[in-house]
C-alpha positions in Angstrom: 97.7 81.6 94.1 100.9 82.6 95.9 103.1 85.5 95.1 105.7 84.8 92.3 109.3 85.9 92.5 111.4 86.1 89.3 115.1 87.2 89.1 115.6 90.3 86.9 118.2 90.2 84.2 121.6 91.6 85.3 123.0 94.3 83.0 126.4 93.6 81.4 129.4 94.1 83.5 130.6 92.5 86.8 128.0 90.5 88.7 126.7 92.6 91.6 126.5 91.4 95.2 123.6 88.9 95.2 121.8 91.0 97.8 121.6 93.9 95.2 120.0 91.8 92.4 116.4 92.8 91.7 113.6 90.3 91.9 110.3 90.9 90.3 107.4 90.1 92.6 104.0 89.4 91.1 101.4 90.1 93.8 98.1 88.3 94.2 95.1 88.5 93.8 95.4 91.3 91.2 98.5 90.9 89.0 100.8 93.7 90.2 104.5 93.8 89.8 107.2 95.5 91.7 111.0 95.2 91.9 112.6 94.5 95.3 116.0 93.5 96.4 117.1 91.4 99.4 119.1 94.4 100.7 115.9 96.6 100.6 114.0 93.9 102.6 116.9 93.7 105.0 116.7 97.5 105.5 112.9 97.3 106.0 113.3 94.5 108.6 116.0 96.5 110.5 113.8 99.6 110.4 110.8 97.6 111.8 113.0 96.1 114.5 114.2 99.5 115.5 110.7 100.8 115.7 109.6 97.8 117.7 112.5 98.4 120.1 111.5 102.0 120.5 107.9 101.0 121.2 109.0 98.4 123.8 111.1 101.1 125.5 108.1 103.5 125.5 105.8 100.8 126.9 108.2 100.2 129.7 108.2 104.0 130.5 104.4 104.1 130.5 104.2 101.1 132.7 106.6 102.7 135.2 104.6 105.9 135.2 101.4 103.9 135.6 102.9 102.3 138.7 103.8 105.7 140.1 100.2 107.0 139.4 98.7 103.9 141.1 101.0 104.4 144.1 100.0 108.1 144.4 96.3 107.2 144.1 96.5 104.5 146.8 98.6 106.7 149.2 
């Protein structure tokens, strides 16, 4: 069974930005529930993209160093 998402009730007052509205997520296989917002997921995605970018940069640095080491060994 797939995860189930249900909009949480909004407290009285002005309607918040739709990205800030909590959605209850029922996880499978065991029924676990957590509250998550679109804005939180946006933040997690941005964080993961930043980490990926940093990893890509480090990989490029390592590859450049590997080329230098190879050149030194072959010299």
